[in-house]
N, C-alpha and C positions, 0 to 999 in steps of 0.2 A: 504494500500500500504506500503510495506517495504521500508524504506528509511534510508540511513546512511549519516549523515551530520557531518563531522569531519574536517571542514575547520580551517586553522590557528591554528593547535594543536601541531605543531612541530613534527609530525609523520615522521619517517624515513622509514617506511614500511607500506604496506597495512594492515588494521586491520585484525586480525584473526577471524575466525568463522563467516564470512559473510553468511547471509541466502540466499539460492538459490532463494528465493522469492523476493530478493532485486530488486527494480525497479529504484531507484535513488541512485547513489553513488557520493557524493560530498566530494572530498578530496583536494580541491585547497589550495594553499598557505601553503604547508608543505615542507618537505625535503625528499620526497619519491624518491628513486633511481631507482626502477624497478617495473614493473607491473608483478605480479606472474602469472604463467600458470593457477592457480586456477580461474582466471577471467573467464575462459571458463565455469565454473560451474554456473554462474549467467545468466541463459538462459532467464530470464524475465527482464533483465536490459534494461531500456529505456534511461537513462541519465548517462553518465560517465563524470565527470568533475575532471580532475587532472591538471588543469591549475596551472602554477607557482610552479612546483616541480623541481626535479633534475633527472627526468627519462632520462636515457642515451641510446645511440646508437639505439636500436630497441625495439619492443614490442614482447611478446610471440605470437606464431602463434594462440593460443587458443582464442585470442581476436577477431579473424575473425569468430568465431562460435556463435556470439551473434545476433540472427535474429531479436530481438525486439528493438535494439538500434535505437534511433531517434536523439539523440544529443550527440556529442562527442567533448570534449574540451581537447586537448592535448597541447595547446599553452604554450609558455614560459617554455619549458623543454630543453633537450639536445639531442633530437632524431636526428639521422643521416640518417636512412633509414627505409623505410616502403615497405613491399612486398605485392604483390597481395593477398596473403593468409590472410593478416591482414584485408582486406576488404571483404572477401569472402561472408559473409552472411549479409552484411550491406545494403540490399535493402531498408530499411525503414529510413536510416539516412537522415535527412533533414538539419542538421547543423553539420559541421565538421570544427573545428578550429585547424590549425596546425601552426599558426603564431609564429614567434620568436623561432624557433628551428634551428638546424644545418643540415637540410635535404639536402642531395646531391642526393638522389635517392628515387623515389616513384613509386612503382609497378614494375611488370615484372621480379622481381628477384626471383630465386628459393630458 
């Protein structure tokens, strides 16, 4: 299983060159400001943990195209809105943590 574990490394951006076979992406307690659209290339991703970063406003639409996601932790960021498209293929998500964000809207936004 491909796994990336770069917690508490002071990262300000997602690591480059992530394998499309990556199943676990652990990037919590960094200083990442945005999730890149290339997240959509990680079709086998089961766990995404970006807890306690500085991810602002919203997420790229491509995050909604990850059908194998089971656990998503976006807590303690600066997210303000999430659209339906962000959750489009998340039928397998069992754990979703959005606590401690600035969310004013979730879903139904074009």
